[in-house]
Z-matrix of the N, CA and C atoms (Angstrom, degrees):
N
C 1 1.479
C 2 1.528 1 111.17
N 3 1.359 2 114.77 1 -48.33
C 4 1.472 3 118.70 2 -179.69
C 5 1.526 4 111.02 3 -64.65
N 6 1.328 5 114.60 4 -35.15
C 7 1.473 6 119.25 5 179.22
C 8 1.521 7 110.39 6 -64.98
N 9 1.333 8 115.94 7 -40.42
C 10 1.458 9 120.98 8 178.21
C 11 1.538 10 111.11 9 -64.03
N 12 1.340 11 115.69 10 -46.37
C 13 1.465 12 120.54 11 -179.34
C 14 1.533 13 110.58 12 -63.73
N 15 1.316 14 116.31 13 -38.85
C 16 1.466 15 120.23 14 178.73
C 17 1.510 16 111.12 15 -62.24
N 18 1.336 17 116.01 16 -43.12
C 19 1.474 18 120.26 17 178.26
C 20 1.528 19 110.25 18 -63.70
N 21 1.323 20 116.06 19 -38.43
C 22 1.464 21 121.44 20 179.75
C 23 1.523 22 110.86 21 -63.30
N 24 1.325 23 117.06 22 -45.30
C 25 1.474 24 121.46 23 179.07
C 26 1.515 25 111.69 24 -65.83
N 27 1.334 26 115.68 25 -39.92
C 28 1.473 27 120.54 26 178.75
C 29 1.530 28 110.06 27 -62.26
N 30 1.330 29 114.98 28 -43.43
C 31 1.465 30 119.96 29 179.82
C 32 1.535 31 110.39 30 -64.16
N 33 1.333 32 115.76 31 -42.18
C 34 1.476 33 119.96 32 179.52
C 35 1.526 34 110.41 33 -62.92
N 36 1.349 35 115.94 34 -43.09
C 37 1.479 36 119.84 35 178.46
C 38 1.516 37 110.76 36 -62.71
N 39 1.344 38 116.57 37 -37.75
C 40 1.479 39 120.57 38 179.98
C 41 1.512 40 110.43 39 -65.65
N 42 1.331 41 116.81 40 -41.36
C 43 1.482 42 121.04 41 178.80
C 44 1.527 43 109.76 42 -62.87
N 45 1.341 44 117.06 43 -45.36
C 46 1.464 45 121.33 44 179.84
C 47 1.528 46 110.10 45 -62.67
N 48 1.345 47 116.32 46 -40.69
C 49 1.465 48 120.39 47 178.25
C 50 1.529 49 110.94 48 -63.33
N 51 1.337 50 116.50 49 -42.62
C 52 1.463 51 120.79 50 179.08
C 53 1.522 52 110.57 51 -63.71
N 54 1.330 53 117.19 52 -39.22
C 55 1.466 54 120.87 53 179.45
C 56 1.531 55 111.07 54 -64.35
N 57 1.337 56 116.39 55 -33.93
C 58 1.464 57 119.61 56 178.79
C 59 1.521 58 112.05 57 -69.09
N 60 1.324 59 116.58 58 -14.72
C 61 1.457 60 121.04 59 179.86
C 62 1.533 61 111.18 60 -97.25
N 63 1.322 62 116.45 61 7.02
C 64 1.465 63 121.52 62 177.45
C 65 1.529 64 110.17 63 -106.96
N 66 1.307 65 115.77 64 139.80
C 67 1.465 66 121.24 65 -177.05
C 68 1.525 67 108.90 66 -131.43
N 69 1.328 68 114.69 67 140.41
C 70 1.460 69 121.16 68 175.64
C 71 1.517 70 108.10 69 -107.14
N 72 1.320 71 116.40 70 113.30
C 73 1.466 72 122.67 71 -179.76
C 74 1.517 73 107.29 72 -106.57
N 75 1.321 74 116.69 73 112.52
C 76 1.469 75 121.69 74 -172.24
C 77 1.524 76 110.03 75 -110.93
N 78 1.318 77 115.48 76 123.83
C 79 1.455 78 120.16 77 172.52
C 80 1.519 79 109.38 78 -102.00
N 81 1.322 80 117.10 79 125.08
C 82 1.476 81 120.34 80 -179.43
C 83 1.506 82 110.85 81 -85.51
N 84 1.316 83 115.21 82 146.49
C 85 1.462 84 120.69 83 178.86
C 86 1.513 85 110.41 84 176.37
N 87 1.317 86 115.09 85 -176.50
C 88 1.465 87 121.85 86 176.52
C 89 1.516 88 108.91 87 -116.26
N 90 1.335 89 116.55 88 139.38
C 91 1.458 90 120.26 89 -179.62
C 92 1.528 91 110.24 90 -77.11
N 93 1.327 92 114.97 91 155.51
C 94 1.452 93 120.48 92 177.84
C 95 1.509 94 112.13 93 112.25
N 96 1.322 95 115.21 94 145.46
C 97 1.456 96 121.89 95 -176.12
C 98 1.514 97 113.64 96 -60.57
N 99 1.335 98 117.05 97 -34.08
C 100 1.472 99 120.06 98 -176.00
C 101 1.526 100 112.27 99 -68.38
N 102 1.334 101 116.63 100 -19.50
C 103 1.477 102 120.15 101 -180.00
C 104 1.525 103 113.00 102 -98.45
N 105 1.322 104 116.67 103 -5.62
C 106 1.462 105 121.54 104 -167.55
C 107 1.532 106 114.04 105 -53.01
N 108 1.316 107 117.10 106 -45.53
C 109 1.468 108 121.21 107 -175.16
C 110 1.534 109 113.46 108 -105.48
N 111 1.326 110 115.79 109 22.98
C 112 1.458 111 118.82 110 -179.50
C 113 1.534 112 110.84 111 -86.25
N 114 1.317 113 115.29 112 158.69
C 115 1.474 114 120.16 113 179.98
C 116 1.525 115 111.70 114 -61.58
N 117 1.313 116 116.50 115 -35.88
C 118 1.467 117 121.90 116 -177.52
C 119 1.528 118 111.37 117 -64.11
N 120 1.327 119 116.74 118 -19.45
C 121 1.470 120 121.47 119 -175.66
C 122 1.510 121 113.41 120 -98.38
N 123 1.333 122 118.29 121 21.60
C 124 1.450 123 120.21 122 -178.05
C 125 1.536 124 111.23 123 -61.11
N 126 1.327 125 118.11 124 -30.17
C 127 1.471 126 119.89 125 177.08
C 128 1.509 127 111.97 126 -61.71
N 129 1.329 128 116.21 127 -46.12
C 130 1.463 129 120.94 128 175.84
C 131 1.537 130 109.95 129 -60.82
N 132 1.301 131 115.51 130 -43.98
C 133 1.475 132 120.99 131 -174.52
C 134 1.535 133 111.12 132 -62.57
N 135 1.330 134 116.05 133 -41.59
C 136 1.466 135 119.43 134 179.82
C 137 1.528 136 110.78 135 -65.46
N 138 1.318 137 117.36 136 -43.08
C 139 1.470 138 119.82 137 178.40
C 140 1.526 139 111.85 138 -66.59
N 141 1.327 140 116.71 139 -37.52
C 142 1.477 141 119.82 140 176.63
C 143 1.524 142 110.77 141 -63.91
N 144 1.327 143 116.16 142 -39.90
C 145 1.455 144 121.54 143 179.03
C 146 1.533 145 110.64 144 -64.50
N 147 1.328 146 116.26 145 -44.23
C 148 1.461 147 121.63 146 177.15
C 149 1.531 148 109.97 147 -60.33
N 150 1.328 149 115.91 148 -46.93
C 151 1.466 150 120.95 149 -177.85
C 152 1.523 151 111.58 150 -61.19
N 153 1.324 152 116.91 151 -40.35
C 154 1.469 153 120.83 152 179.55
C 155 1.528 154 110.34 153 -64.29
N 156 1.321 155 117.01 154 -43.08
C 157 1.465 156 121.52 155 -179.93
C 158 1.548 157 110.45 156 -66.37
N 159 1.318 158 115.94 157 -36.30
C 160 1.463 159 120.58 158 -177.45
C 161 1.523 160 113.21 159 -87.95
N 162 1.326 161 116.28 160 -4.35
C 163 1.470 162 123.00 161 -179.35
C 164 1.519 163 111.39 162 58.39
N 165 1.335 164 115.56 163 47.97
C 166 1.458 165 121.18 164 175.05
C 167 1.526 166 107.56 165 -122.65
N 168 1.318 167 116.39 166 161.92
C 169 1.465 168 119.62 167 -178.21
C 170 1.538 169 110.42 168 -129.47
N 171 1.311 170 114.82 169 159.71
C 172 1.459 171 121.45 170 -179.34
C 173 1.528 172 110.51 171 -93.54
N 174 1.321 173 114.72 172 148.45
C 175 1.463 174 122.16 173 175.50
C 176 1.522 175 107.91 174 -121.00
N 177 1.312 176 116.34 175 135.59
C 178 1.464 177 120.00 176 179.15
C 179 1.519 178 109.25 177 -79.27
N 180 1.329 179 114.88 178 114.47
C 181 1.467 180 121.96 179 179.96
C 182 1.514 181 109.13 180 -125.38
N 183 1.316 182 117.30 181 -164.67
C 184 1.462 183 120.81 182 -176.57
C 185 1.537 184 110.42 183 -64.32
N 186 1.320 185 115.60 184 123.99
C 187 1.474 186 124.55 185 174.58
C 188 1.531 187 114.65 186 65.61
N 189 1.331 188 117.30 187 13.64
C 190 1.459 189 116.49 188 176.74
C 191 1.517 190 114.83 189 170.43
N 192 1.337 191 114.80 190 171.91
C 193 1.451 192 122.60 191 170.97
C 194 1.522 193 107.26 192 -92.71
N 195 1.334 194 116.33 193 130.34
C 196 1.463 195 121.23 194 -170.06
C 197 1.519 196 110.24 195 -129.62
N 198 1.336 197 114.82 196 143.88
C 199 1.464 198 121.08 197 174.17
C 200 1.522 199 107.44 198 -146.59
N 201 1.320 200 117.67 199 165.83
C 202 1.460 201 120.43 200 177.78
C 203 1.518 202 110.20 201 -137.03
N 204 1.310 203 114.76 202 154.56
C 205 1.466 204 121.77 203 -176.18
C 206 1.525 205 108.05 204 -149.30
N 207 1.319 206 116.42 205 134.19
C 208 1.456 207 120.30 206 -179.10
C 209 1.528 208 110.00 207 -107.55
N 210 1.325 209 115.16 208 137.49
C 211 1.455 210 120.98 209 178.38
C 212 1.532 211 109.55 210 -146.81
N 213 1.306 212 116.51 211 117.35
C 214 1.470 213 123.48 212 175.77
C 215 1.533 214 112.73 213 48.97
N 216 1.325 215 116.03 214 50.26
C 217 1.452 216 120.78 215 175.90
C 218 1.513 217 115.20 216 82.63
N 219 1.335 218 117.34 217 -2.58
C 220 1.462 219 121.18 218 177.21
C 221 1.534 220 109.69 219 -104.68
N 222 1.314 221 113.97 220 149.15
C 223 1.464 222 120.05 221 175.52
C 224 1.517 223 109.87 222 -113.66
N 225 1.335 224 115.66 223 121.86
C 226 1.465 225 121.45 224 177.35
C 227 1.516 226 107.76 225 -100.43
N 228 1.314 227 116.75 226 125.89
C 229 1.454 228 121.85 227 173.62
C 230 1.527 229 107.50 228 -106.31
N 231 1.320 230 116.06 229 114.73
C 232 1.457 231 121.92 230 179.64
C 233 1.525 232 109.42 231 -90.59
N 234 1.309 233 115.40 232 134.49
C 235 1.473 234 120.59 233 -178.58
C 236 1.528 235 110.14 234 -131.93
N 237 1.341 236 114.43 235 125.97
C 238 1.476 237 121.19 236 169.74
C 239 1.530 238 105.63 237 -114.29
N 240 1.338 239 117.02 238 100.00
C 241 1.479 240 119.53 239 -175.94
C 242 1.517 241 112.07 240 -57.86
N 243 1.338 242 115.27 241 141.54
C 244 1.468 243 121.55 242 177.71
C 245 1.516 244 110.99 243 -101.81
N 246 1.322 245 116.50 244 15.51
C 247 1.458 246 122.41 245 -176.20
C 248 1.525 247 113.02 246 -89.64
N 249 1.328 248 116.72 247 2.16
C 250 1.457 249 123.20 248 -167.88
C 251 1.535 250 108.73 249 69.01
N 252 1.314 251 114.11 250 156.43
C 253 1.462 252 122.54 251 -170.22
C 254 1.537 253 113.01 252 -50.65
N 255 1.330 254 116.24 253 -45.43
C 256 1.484 255 120.17 254 -169.80
C 257 1.521 256 114.13 255 -71.25
N 258 1.342 257 117.72 256 -9.17
C 259 1.470 258 120.89 257 178.37
C 260 1.522 259 111.18 258 -122.65
N 261 1.332 260 116.58 259 28.88
C 262 1.459 261 121.42 260 -175.58
C 263 1.524 262 112.85 261 -59.95
N 264 1.327 263 117.61 262 -33.57
C 265 1.458 264 122.18 263 -176.77
C 266 1.523 265 113.10 264 -60.04
N 267 1.310 266 116.46 265 -34.28
C 268 1.461 267 120.55 266 -179.45
C 269 1.515 268 112.05 267 -60.64
N 270 1.350 269 115.96 268 -44.91
C 271 1.460 270 121.16 269 -179.91
C 272 1.524 271 111.08 270 -68.26
N 273 1.320 272 116.35 271 -41.46
C 274 1.475 273 120.65 272 -179.03
C 275 1.518 274 110.45 273 -62.57
N 276 1.314 275 117.43 274 -47.47
C 277 1.455 276 121.82 275 -179.10
C 278 1.524 277 110.74 276 -61.41
N 279 1.314 278 116.59 277 -41.39
C 280 1.464 279 121.17 278 -179.77
C 281 1.531 280 110.37 279 -61.07
N 282 1.332 281 117.73 280 -48.42
C 283 1.467 282 120.19 281 -175.19
C 284 1.530 283 111.47 282 -75.85
N 285 1.301 284 117.95 283 -31.75
C 286 1.472 285 119.65 284 172.68
C 287 1.531 286 110.60 285 -60.26
N 288 1.330 287 115.60 286 -44.25
C 289 1.451 288 121.00 287 -178.44
C 290 1.524 289 111.20 288 -69.56
N 291 1.321 290 115.94 289 -45.92
C 292 1.471 291 120.64 290 -178.57
C 293 1.519 292 111.80 291 -61.05
N 294 1.318 293 117.27 292 -43.15
C 295 1.474 294 121.34 293 -176.53
C 296 1.532 295 112.64 294 -94.18
N 297 1.333 296 116.03 295 0.63
C 298 1.474 297 121.85 296 179.78
C 299 1.545 298 111.93 297 53.99
N 300 1.332 299 114.35 298 49.29
C 301 1.453 300 120.77 299 -178.78
C 302 1.516 301 109.99 300 -96.38
N 303 1.333 302 118.91 301 124.77
C 304 1.465 303 121.58 302 -179.82
C 305 1.525 304 110.89 303 -67.79
N 306 1.323 305 115.09 304 152.32
C 307 1.463 306 120.95 305 -176.06
C 308 1.524 307 112.71 306 -56.88
N 309 1.348 308 116.63 307 -36.58
C 310 1.474 309 118.98 308 -178.44
C 311 1.518 310 112.70 309 -68.05
N 312 1.341 311 117.57 310 -12.20
C 313 1.457 312 121.43 311 178.25
C 314 1.525 313 112.71 312 -101.80
N 315 1.310 314 115.57 313 15.48
C 316 1.472 315 120.67 314 177.14
C 317 1.521 316 109.40 315 -102.98
N 318 1.315 317 116.06 316 134.93
C 319 1.461 318 121.56 317 175.67
C 320 1.521 319 109.09 318 -128.92
N 321 1.341 320 116.43 319 123.45
C 322 1.474 321 122.09 320 -178.10
C 323 1.529 322 108.25 321 -107.33
N 324 1.327 323 116.19 322 124.90
C 325 1.460 324 121.69 323 -179.51
C 326 1.526 325 109.17 324 -101.28
N 327 1.331 326 116.39 325 126.17
C 328 1.445 327 120.26 326 -174.26
C 329 1.539 328 112.05 327 -142.50
N 330 1.304 329 116.32 328 157.18
C 331 1.454 330 121.68 329 173.11
C 332 1.534 331 109.63 330 -77.84
N 333 1.327 332 116.78 331 153.92
C 334 1.465 333 120.48 332 179.97
C 335 1.535 334 110.33 333 -142.10
N 336 1.317 335 114.08 334 119.18
C 337 1.472 336 120.57 335 179.76
C 338 1.530 337 112.69 336 -72.02
N 339 1.311 338 116.51 337 -21.05
C 340 1.472 339 120.08 338 -174.49
C 341 1.519 340 113.54 339 -87.74
N 342 1.305 341 117.48 340 1.77
C 343 1.457 342 121.97 341 178.04
C 344 1.517 343 110.15 342 -114.93
N 345 1.347 344 118.61 343 143.72
C 346 1.458 345 120.86 344 176.45
C 347 1.525 346 110.27 345 -58.81
N 348 1.312 347 116.27 346 156.12
C 349 1.458 348 120.15 347 -178.69
C 350 1.525 349 111.78 348 -54.34
N 351 1.339 350 115.41 349 129.86
C 352 1.459 351 120.95 350 176.44
C 353 1.508 352 115.66 351 84.27
N 354 1.340 353 117.93 352 -10.31
C 355 1.462 354 120.19 353 177.45
C 356 1.507 355 110.05 354 -69.78
N 357 1.319 356 116.71 355 145.87
C 358 1.451 357 119.76 356 179.77
C 359 1.527 358 110.83 357 -125.77
N 360 1.317 359 116.00 358 141.45
C 361 1.473 360 122.31 359 178.28
C 362 1.514 361 108.15 360 -140.66
N 363 1.326 362 114.91 361 132.11
C 364 1.449 363 121.03 362 173.35
C 365 1.521 364 108.01 363 -107.77
N 366 1.331 365 116.45 364 129.47
C 367 1.463 366 121.58 365 -179.79
C 368 1.517 367 109.65 366 -132.74
N 369 1.340 368 116.11 367 152.21
C 370 1.467 369 120.26 368 179.76
C 371 1.521 370 112.66 369 -97.95
N 372 1.320 371 116.49 370 -7.26
C 373 1.470 372 120.50 371 178.86
C 374 1.521 373 108.50 372 -165.42
N 375 1.330 374 116.06 373 173.60
C 376 1.457 375 120.38 374 177.76
C 377 1.517 376 111.48 375 150.56
N 378 1.314 377 114.85 376 170.76
C 379 1.461 378 120.57 377 178.82
C 380 1.536 379 109.51 378 -78.93
N 381 1.330 380 114.51 379 172.03
C 382 1.476 381 117.92 380 178.67
C 383 1.527 382 111.93 381 -76.64
N 384 1.356 383 117.61 382 -15.80
C 385 1.452 384 121.19 383 176.96
C 386 1.525 385 113.61 384 59.77
N 387 1.331 386 117.13 385 24.62
C 388 1.452 387 120.10 386 -179.61
C 389 1.523 388 113.40 387 84.79
N 390 1.325 389 117.46 388 2.88
C 391 1.459 390 122.31 389 -179.39
C 392 1.524 391 108.42 390 -86.21
N 393 1.338 392 116.48 391 117.45
C 394 1.465 393 119.76 392 -173.26
C 395 1.529 394 113.43 393 -65.72
N 396 1.324 395 116.64 394 -31.89
C 397 1.465 396 119.56 395 177.35
C 398 1.509 397 110.20 396 -64.89
N 399 1.328 398 117.46 397 -47.16
C 400 1.470 399 121.03 398 179.34
C 401 1.532 400 111.24 399 -65.86
N 402 1.321 401 115.78 400 -34.48
C 403 1.462 402 119.62 401 178.83
C 404 1.534 403 110.80 402 -61.87
N 405 1.328 404 116.21 403 -42.04
C 406 1.459 405 119.55 404 -179.78
C 407 1.537 406 111.07 405 -69.50
N 408 1.328 407 116.36 406 -37.32
C 409 1.471 408 120.18 407 178.06
C 410 1.537 409 109.34 408 -62.44
N 411 1.318 410 115.57 409 -45.06
C 412 1.463 411 120.73 410 178.79
C 413 1.541 412 110.28 411 -58.93
N 414 1.319 413 116.49 412 -43.76
C 415 1.462 414 120.90 413 -179.52
C 416 1.528 415 111.72 414 -64.79
N 417 1.344 416 116.53 415 -45.06
C 418 1.470 417 119.93 416 -175.97
C 419 1.530 418 112.23 417 -73.48
N 420 1.333 419 117.30 418 -36.37
C 421 1.462 420 119.77 419 179.34
C 422 1.518 421 112.93 420 -86.98
N 423 1.328 422 114.64 421 -11.96
C 424 1.480 423 121.75 422 178.42
C 425 1.516 424 111.77 423 60.94
N 426 1.326 425 116.74 424 37.45
C 427 1.454 426 120.83 425 177.52
C 428 1.530 427 109.82 426 -162.69
N 429 1.326 428 114.71 427 155.36
C 430 1.472 429 120.08 428 172.53
C 431 1.520 430 110.39 429 -102.20
N 432 1.345 431 115.66 430 1.21
C 433 1.473 432 120.12 431 -175.97
C 434 1.538 433 109.73 432 -98.03
N 435 1.298 434 115.05 433 77.71
C 436 1.457 435 120.96 434 172.15
C 437 1.537 436 107.18 435 -140.13
N 438 1.316 437 116.28 436 152.34
C 439 1.458 438 121.41 437 -176.06
C 440 1.520 439 110.72 438 -72.37
N 441 1.334 440 114.65 439 130.79
C 442 1.464 441 117.63 440 175.27
C 443 1.532 442 109.55 441 -134.11
N 444 1.304 443 113.89 442 136.53
C 445 1.464 444 124.17 443 178.21
C 446 1.521 445 106.67 444 -104.01
N 447 1.332 446 115.32 445 108.96
C 448 1.456 447 121.58 446 -175.65
C 449 1.512 448 110.29 447 -98.22
N 450 1.327 449 115.84 448 124.51
C 451 1.452 450 122.39 449 -179.93
C 452 1.531 451 108.10 450 -108.69
N 453 1.316 452 116.00 451 120.05
C 454 1.459 453 120.33 452 -175.05
C 455 1.533 454 114.01 453 -69.20
N 456 1.320 455 115.21 454 131.86
C 457 1.470 456 119.84 455 174.74
C 458 1.534 457 110.56 456 -116.87
N 459 1.329 458 116.44 457 2.04
C 460 1.465 459 125.16 458 179.42
C 461 1.539 460 111.28 459 68.06
N 462 1.315 461 115.42 460 174.71
C 463 1.478 462 120.58 461 -178.67
C 464 1.527 463 110.02 462 -123.64
N 465 1.322 464 115.40 463 42.02
C 466 1.462 465 120.95 464 -175.79
C 467 1.528 466 112.38 465 -81.78
N 468 1.329 467 115.02 466 57.56
C 469 1.469 468 119.20 467 177.84
C 470 1.529 469 109.28 468 -133.45
N 471 1.300 470 115.69 469 154.10
C 472 1.468 471 120.68 470 -179.90
C 473 1.534 472 110.01 471 -83.10
N 474 1.306 473 116.12 472 163.84
C 475 1.457 474 122.20 473 -176.27
C 476 1.529 475 111.86 474 -53.09
N 477 1.316 476 115.55 475 131.67
C 478 1.456 477 120.76 476 178.43
C 479 1.515 478 115.53 477 82.74
N 480 1.347 479 115.96 478 3.42
C 481 1.459 480 119.63 479 -175.68
C 482 1.535 481 113.24 480 -111.61
N 483 1.320 482 116.36 481 15.41
C 484 1.467 483 119.96 482 -174.38
C 485 1.542 484 112.34 483 -59.54
N 486 1.310 485 117.87 484 -46.81
C 487 1.463 486 120.97 485 -177.88
C 488 1.520 487 110.38 486 -62.01
N 489 1.343 488 115.88 487 -44.97
C 490 1.468 489 119.80 488 178.52
C 491 1.527 490 110.67 489 -60.66
N 492 1.335 491 115.89 490 -35.71
C 493 1.453 492 120.25 491 -177.46
C 494 1.535 493 111.51 492 -70.49
N 495 1.332 494 117.43 493 -50.41
C 496 1.475 495 118.79 494 -176.96
C 497 1.535 496 111.46 495 -68.73
N 498 1.335 497 116.34 496 -27.97
C 499 1.470 498 119.45 497 177.39
C 500 1.524 499 111.85 498 -93.93
N 501 1.351 500 115.90 499 7.35
C 502 1.450 501 121.13 500 175.56
C 503 1.529 502 111.25 501 -87.23
N 504 1.334 503 115.37 502 164.91
C 505 1.460 504 120.15 503 -178.93
C 506 1.527 505 110.77 504 -88.97
N 507 1.335 506 114.87 505 159.75
C 508 1.468 507 120.54 506 178.51
C 509 1.521 508 111.51 507 -62.19
N 510 1.307 509 116.82 508 145.66
C 511 1.463 510 120.90 509 177.72
C 512 1.532 511 109.35 510 -75.96
N 513 1.319 512 116.41 511 166.46
C 514 1.472 513 120.77 512 177.68
C 515 1.531 514 109.77 513 -59.34
N 516 1.326 515 115.99 514 -41.42
C 517 1.463 516 119.65 515 -179.32
C 518 1.526 517 111.32 516 -64.11
N 519 1.333 518 117.24 517 -41.95
C 520 1.465 519 121.04 518 178.97
C 521 1.535 520 110.57 519 -64.87
N 522 1.311 521 116.09 520 -38.78
C 523 1.469 522 120.15 521 -179.27
C 524 1.526 523 113.27 522 -63.57
N 525 1.329 524 116.46 523 -27.13
C 526 1.470 525 119.10 524 -179.04
C 527 1.520 526 112.32 525 -68.21
N 528 1.322 527 117.48 526 -26.37
C 529 1.478 528 119.93 527 -178.76
C 530 1.527 529 112.46 528 -113.26
N 531 1.318 530 117.24 529 0.14
C 532 1.464 531 120.15 530 -175.02
C 533 1.532 532 112.60 531 -64.21
N 534 1.329 533 118.17 532 -42.24
C 535 1.450 534 120.89 533 -178.57
C 536 1.535 535 112.00 534 -59.70
N 537 1.320 536 115.63 535 -39.23
C 538 1.468 537 119.63 536 178.21
C 539 1.522 538 110.71 537 -61.23
N 540 1.333 539 115.95 538 -43.00
C 541 1.467 540 121.42 539 -179.86
C 542 1.545 541 110.49 540 -68.75
N 543 1.309 542 116.74 541 -32.38
C 544 1.462 543 120.43 542 177.80
C 545 1.530 544 110.57 543 -68.87
N 546 1.338 545 116.02 544 -38.09
C 547 1.472 546 120.86 545 176.44
C 548 1.528 547 110.04 546 -59.01
N 549 1.322 548 115.92 547 -47.04
C 550 1.478 549 120.43 548 179.66
C 551 1.525 550 109.70 549 -63.22
N 552 1.322 551 116.90 550 -37.92
C 553 1.469 552 121.18 551 179.96
C 554 1.525 553 111.22 552 -62.29
N 555 1.332 554 116.98 553 -39.79
C 556 1.466 555 120.85 554 177.27
C 557 1.519 556 110.59 555 -62.59
N 558 1.337 557 115.94 556 -43.19
C 559 1.466 558 120.38 557 179.48
C 560 1.534 559 111.34 558 -64.59
N 561 1.338 560 116.50 559 -35.49
C 562 1.458 561 120.14 560 177.06
C 563 1.521 562 110.68 561 -63.00
N 564 1.315 563 117.16 562 -43.65
C 565 1.470 564 121.12 563 -179.77
C 566 1.530 565 109.93 564 -61.96
N 567 1.323 566 117.16 565 -45.08
C 568 1.463 567 120.79 566 179.21
C 569 1.528 568 110.03 567 -61.58
N 570 1.312 569 116.96 568 -42.06
C 571 1.460 570 121.39 569 -179.65
C 572 1.526 571 110.49 570 -64.88
N 573 1.318 572 117.58 571 -40.83
C 574 1.472 573 121.45 572 178.36
C 575 1.539 574 110.02 573 -56.66
N 576 1.309 575 116.12 574 -42.03
C 577 1.465 576 121.17 575 -178.06
C 578 1.526 577 112.10 576 -74.97
N 579 1.319 578 116.88 577 -41.34
C 580 1.469 579 120.46 578 -172.79
C 581 1.523 580 114.55 579 -92.64
N 582 1.328 581 117.28 580 -29.62
C 583 1.464 582 120.50 581 -173.96
C 584 1.524 583 114.03 582 -113.64
N 585 1.342 584 116.31 583 -11.87
C 586 1.453 585 119.48 584 179.33
C 587 1.508 586 111.89 585 94.35
N 588 1.320 587 115.37 586 161.70
C 589 1.465 588 121.86 587 -172.47
C 590 1.530 589 112.09 588 -68.71
N 591 1.325 590 118.40 589 -40.34
C 592 1.461 591 120.01 590 -176.55
C 593 1.522 592 111.94 591 -67.51
N 594 1.337 593 117.37 592 -46.70
C 595 1.460 594 120.60 593 176.71
C 596 1.525 595 111.53 594 -60.45
N 597 1.331 596 115.40 595 -37.73
C 598 1.461 597 119.23 596 -178.93
C 599 1.512 598 111.33 597 -69.04
N 600 1.323 599 117.62 598 -39.26
C 601 1.466 600 120.37 599 176.86
C 602 1.532 601 110.01 600 -62.00
N 603 1.312 602 117.24 601 -42.41
C 604 1.472 603 120.96 602 -179.96
C 605 1.523 604 111.65 603 -64.64
N 606 1.319 605 115.96 604 -35.35
C 607 1.459 606 120.31 605 -176.28
C 608 1.527 607 113.10 606 -80.76
N 609 1.326 608 117.36 607 -40.78
C 610 1.462 609 120.97 608 -168.38
C 611 1.518 610 115.41 609 -105.95
N 612 1.319 611 119.40 610 -28.50
C 613 1.459 612 118.35 611 -176.95
C 614 1.504 613 111.38 612 -61.46
N 615 1.327 614 115.73 613 126.60
C 616 1.453 615 120.78 614 -178.37
C 617 1.515 616 114.49 615 96.61
N 618 1.344 617 115.02 616 -6.28
C 619 1.472 618 118.34 617 179.65
C 620 1.519 619 110.59 618 -70.78
């Protein structure tokens, strides 16, 4: 009996340990070709860039396009929600639950109007800042304490033009430096998984 219980506990510990090695990397955006190159879709763009470099592809599954990538014993599950930006939390909660991924292993990639173009910030908590995608995530997860990777898109728009701006496409000037910023974004994601959130914030915030 004790031998059986011991095996059961060992197996449970192994499952929990395996779950701690799984990460959900979520890029926020809107589905559809017309949104593909918009500022609001930087989350999708970063994951697509990572996937291209890693030679992996996405599969359309429940509530999103999903792919996976293994690095040094860790499994990264990439998610591009198909729920549209304002219902992003539904897809995140579903895949967290399905894959049994702890909240501390979730990273949400989002655009940020309050940061200069190309600036990156990693945070472990915060308000939604008026971002509808983050607002829905907060509501569905019932917490503001989740990791978010904020990619600056700047606030270079005139009064009343915010929606047009975030749903607008990158300028020629922005496109000339975008790939470099995407490269750094990929390295940030790898660091988050391999070195932890605090070390990654110290290394990348302000770059």
